[in-house]
C-alpha positions in Angstrom: 125.0 65.9 -141.8 123.2 62.9 -143.3 119.5 62.6 -142.7 118.5 59.0 -142.3 115.5 56.7 -141.8 115.1 53.6 -139.7 113.1 50.5 -140.7 112.5 47.4 -138.5 110.7 44.2 -139.6 109.7 42.1 -136.5 109.0 38.5 -137.4 108.2 35.5 -135.3 111.6 34.0 -135.9 113.9 36.9 -136.8 114.0 40.7 -136.4 115.6 42.8 -139.1 116.6 46.4 -139.2 118.1 48.9 -141.6 119.1 52.5 -141.7 119.0 54.2 -145.1 120.4 57.6 -146.1 118.8 60.3 -148.2 119.8 58.5 -151.4 117.8 55.4 -150.2 121.1 53.5 -149.7 121.4 51.1 -146.8 124.1 52.3 -144.5 123.5 50.0 -141.5 121.8 46.6 -141.4 121.0 44.0 -138.7 119.5 40.5 -138.6 118.9 38.8 -135.2 116.7 36.1 -133.8 113.5 37.2 -132.2 113.6 34.4 -129.6 110.0 35.0 -128.5 110.7 38.5 -127.3 110.1 41.1 -130.1 110.7 44.1 -127.9 114.1 43.0 -126.7 115.0 41.8 -130.2 114.1 45.2 -131.5 116.3 46.9 -128.9 119.2 44.6 -129.8 118.7 45.4 -133.5 118.8 49.1 -132.7 121.9 48.7 -130.6 123.7 47.0 -133.5 122.5 49.6 -136.0 123.7 52.3 -133.6 127.2 50.8 -133.4 127.4 50.7 -137.2 126.7 54.5 -137.6 128.6 55.6 -134.4 131.0 58.4 -135.2 129.3 59.3 -138.4 127.3 62.5 -138.8 124.0 60.7 -139.2 120.7 61.8 -137.8 117.7 59.6 -138.0 114.7 61.7 -138.6 112.0 59.1 -139.3 111.2 55.4 -138.6 108.8 52.7 -139.8 107.9 49.2 -138.7 106.4 46.1 -140.3 106.0 42.4 -139.3 103.9 40.6 -136.8 104.8 42.9 -133.8 104.8 46.1 -135.9 102.3 48.0 -133.7 104.0 47.3 -130.5 107.5 48.1 -131.7 106.1 51.1 -133.6 104.9 52.5 -130.3 108.4 52.0 -128.9 110.1 53.7 -131.8 107.6 56.5 -132.2 107.3 55.4 -135.8 105.5 57.5 -138.3 104.8 54.6 -140.6 103.4 51.1 -139.6 102.7 48.9 -142.6 101.9 45.2 -143.3 104.5 42.9 -144.7 103.0 42.7 -148.2 103.3 46.5 -148.7 106.7 46.7 -147.1 108.2 43.8 -149.2 106.6 45.1 -152.4 107.9 48.6 -151.9 111.4 47.5 -151.1 111.7 45.0 -153.9 110.3 47.2 -156.6 112.7 50.0 -155.6 115.7 47.7 -156.2 114.2 45.7 -159.0 111.8 48.0 -160.9 111.0 45.3 -163.5 110.1 42.6 -161.1 106.8 40.7 -161.8 106.8 38.1 -159.1 108.1 38.1 -155.5 108.6 34.8 -153.8 109.2 35.1 -150.0 109.8 32.3 -147.5 110.4 33.3 -143.9 110.8 31.5 -140.6 107.2 30.4 -140.1 105.2 31.8 -143.0 105.6 32.5 -146.7 104.0 34.7 -149.3 103.8 35.5 -153.0 103.3 39.0 -154.4 102.4 39.6 -158.1 103.5 42.9 -159.5 102.4 44.9 -162.5 104.0 48.2 -163.5 105.7 48.4 -160.1 102.4 47.9 -158.2 101.4 44.9 -156.1 98.2 43.6 -157.8 97.8 40.2 -156.1 99.2 38.2 -153.2 98.7 35.1 -151.1 100.1 34.0 -147.8 100.5 30.7 -146.0 100.4 30.9 -142.2 98.6 27.6 -141.4 101.4 25.1 -141.7 105.2 25.4 -141.2 106.0 22.8 -143.9 108.4 24.5 -146.4 109.4 27.4 -144.1 112.7 28.3 -142.5 111.8 26.6 -139.2 110.9 23.4 -141.0 114.3 23.4 -142.7 116.1 24.2 -139.5 114.5 21.3 -137.7 115.4 18.8 -140.5 118.9 20.1 -140.6 119.3 19.4 -136.9 117.9 15.9 -137.5 120.5 15.3 -140.2 123.4 16.8 -138.2 124.0 19.5 -140.7 124.1 23.3 -140.1 121.2 24.9 -141.9 123.6 27.4 -143.4 125.3 24.5 -145.2 122.1 23.0 -146.5 122.1 24.6 -149.9 125.7 23.8 -150.8 125.2 20.1 -149.7 122.0 19.9 -151.8 123.8 21.0 -155.0 126.2 18.0 -154.7 123.3 15.5 -155.1 123.1 13.5 -158.2 119.7 11.9 -157.5 117.5 13.8 -155.0 115.2 11.8 -152.9 111.5 12.2 -153.3 110.3 13.8 -150.1 106.6 14.5 -149.4 106.5 17.9 -147.8 102.8 19.0 -147.9 102.7 18.4 -144.2 105.5 18.6 -141.6 104.4 15.3 -140.0 104.4 13.4 -143.3 107.7 15.0 -144.4 109.5 14.0 -141.1 108.1 10.5 -141.4 109.3 10.3 -145.0 112.7 11.7 -144.1 113.2 9.1 -141.3 112.2 6.4 -143.8 114.7 7.6 -146.3 117.5 7.6 -143.6 116.6 4.1 -142.5 116.8 2.6 -146.0 120.2 4.2 -146.6 119.7 7.2 -148.9 122.8 9.4 -149.1 122.5 12.5 -146.9 123.1 14.9 -149.8 120.2 13.2 -151.8 117.9 13.6 -148.8 118.8 17.3 -148.4 118.3 17.9 -152.1 115.0 16.2 -151.8 114.0 18.5 -148.9 114.9 21.6 -151.0 112.9 20.3 -153.9 110.0 19.6 -151.6 110.1 23.1 -150.1 109.8 24.6 -153.7 107.1 22.2 -154.7 105.1 22.8 -151.5 105.3 26.5 -152.0 104.2 26.5 -155.7 101.3 24.0 -155.0 100.1 25.9 -151.9 101.1 29.6 -151.8 101.5 30.0 -155.5 98.4 27.9 -156.5 96.4 29.8 -159.0 98.9 32.7 -159.3 100.5 33.6 -162.6 104.3 33.5 -161.9 105.8 35.7 -164.5 109.5 36.6 -165.0 111.5 38.4 -163.7 111.2 36.6 -160.4 112.8 37.7 -157.1 113.2 35.3 -154.2 113.6 36.7 -150.7 113.3 35.9 -147.0 115.8 33.9 -145.0 115.3 30.7 -147.1 116.4 32.6 -150.2 120.0 32.2 -148.8 119.6 28.4 -149.4 121.2 27.7 -152.8 119.5 24.3 -152.9 116.0 25.9 -152.7 116.9 28.6 -155.2 118.0 25.8 -157.7 114.8 23.9 -157.0 112.7 26.9 -157.8 114.6 27.5 -161.1 114.2 23.8 -162.1 110.5 23.7 -161.3 109.6 27.2 -162.8 111.9 26.8 -165.8 113.2 30.4 -165.4 115.9 32.3 -163.6 115.2 33.3 -160.0 117.1 36.4 -158.7 118.2 36.6 -155.1 119.2 40.1 -153.8 122.1 40.2 -151.3 119.7 42.1 -148.9 116.7 40.0 -149.8 116.4 38.9 -146.2 116.1 42.6 -145.1 113.5 43.6 -147.7 110.6 44.2 -145.3 112.8 46.5 -143.1 114.1 48.2 -146.2 110.6 48.7 -147.7 109.2 50.3 -144.5 112.3 52.5 -144.2 111.6 53.7 -147.8 108.0 54.5 -146.7 109.2 56.4 -143.7 111.5 58.4 -146.0 108.6 59.1 -148.3 106.6 60.3 -145.3 109.4 62.7 -144.4 110.9 63.7 -141.0 108.9 63.3 -137.8 108.1 66.8 -136.4 106.6 67.9 -133.1 106.5 64.4 -131.5 105.0 64.8 -128.0 106.7 61.8 -126.6 109.1 59.0 -127.5 112.5 58.9 -129.1 111.7 61.6 -131.6 110.8 64.4 -129.1 114.0 66.2 -129.9 113.4 66.0 -133.7 116.0 63.3 -134.3 116.0 59.7 -133.0 117.4 59.3 -129.5 118.8 55.7 -129.3 119.0 55.8 -125.5 115.4 56.9 -125.1 114.3 53.9 -127.2 116.5 51.5 -125.3 115.2 52.7 -122.0 111.6 52.3 -123.1 109.7 50.5 -120.3 106.1 49.6 -120.9 103.4 47.1 -120.3 100.4 46.0 -122.3 96.9 45.2 -121.3 94.0 43.6 -123.3 90.7 45.2 -122.8 87.3 43.8 -124.0 85.3 46.8 -125.3 81.7 46.7 -124.1 80.4 49.7 -126.2 78.8 47.5 -128.9 78.0 43.9 -129.9 81.5 43.5 -131.4 83.2 43.2 -128.0 86.5 44.0 -129.6 89.7 42.9 -127.9 91.7 46.1 -127.7 95.4 46.0 -127.0 96.7 49.0 -125.0 100.3 50.0 -124.5 101.1 52.0 -121.3 104.2 53.9 -120.2 103.8 54.5 -116.5 100.1 55.2 -116.3 99.7 56.9 -119.7 98.4 55.0 -122.7 100.7 55.7 -125.7 99.0 53.5 -128.3 96.1 51.1 -128.8 94.7 49.0 -131.5 92.0 46.3 -132.2 88.8 48.4 -132.3 86.6 47.8 -135.3 84.6 50.9 -134.7 85.2 54.3 -133.1 82.9 53.8 -130.1 85.4 52.0 -128.0 86.9 53.8 -125.0 90.5 52.8 -124.4 91.7 55.4 -121.9 92.1 53.5 -118.7 94.5 53.7 -115.8 97.3 51.1 -115.6 
């Protein structure tokens, strides 16, 4: 029997999941669109992961979650580990690339940089205020140009003279893009210009003031775009590594943390009641959430409560321990 651990990274655009074995090797992986429904996306990821280990003697004994909906999905999974994206990405990357010094990550709607020293994250920055330079930005521009976003990178690499596109703001970038189309720039030059602009925007915004030291690892969905990878290498003047599972690194990192925490024992409810993960129990999970404004002190914290039937199974949002969250549904 193989004892395994589940990790899920729930983002605003995509939801990722992995199952790792006792040797910390990924034995199942899934990457699906969130489509505005993190709970259903997580269930779909779990279904896909289950199909990949079906018929194998694998028992999942622990789980972890990260990403924007980590608390909610963590309650669904009965997860023992719930961590932020910075921690999860750093743990996953340093496990696979022990000598990494800088982690560049660009996702669907945000991006981050993590500076590492001796395997420990010592500094980071995030950009969540503007979508310029993210995966959603590239997808919208690909649609405008009539090119599949998956083909963007290869098309960009054919350009001989990339167009100069201003991408510090999505509005300006789109206006500049339309202008370049109207004056007859070649499509591959426009696409290469967009890739260059994504890298430039990232380095001048997210990476501003950060010491970007080699080795550099680039991850997130945009790391699959060869044009953006090339743009980073040109602008940084150094090699940029892309791991084949770089788009799953958050899920992998939190699965590693779950493995470090060890098997879940004596769970009172949820998929781990039997001691091993019950896929059907998670897929049948029915819940509702309610927001409560705590009146116990001047903070008036907005507390999110998750209920199954009339029982509260999790809550978060209190900034002190005075808030009472036990209420009837």
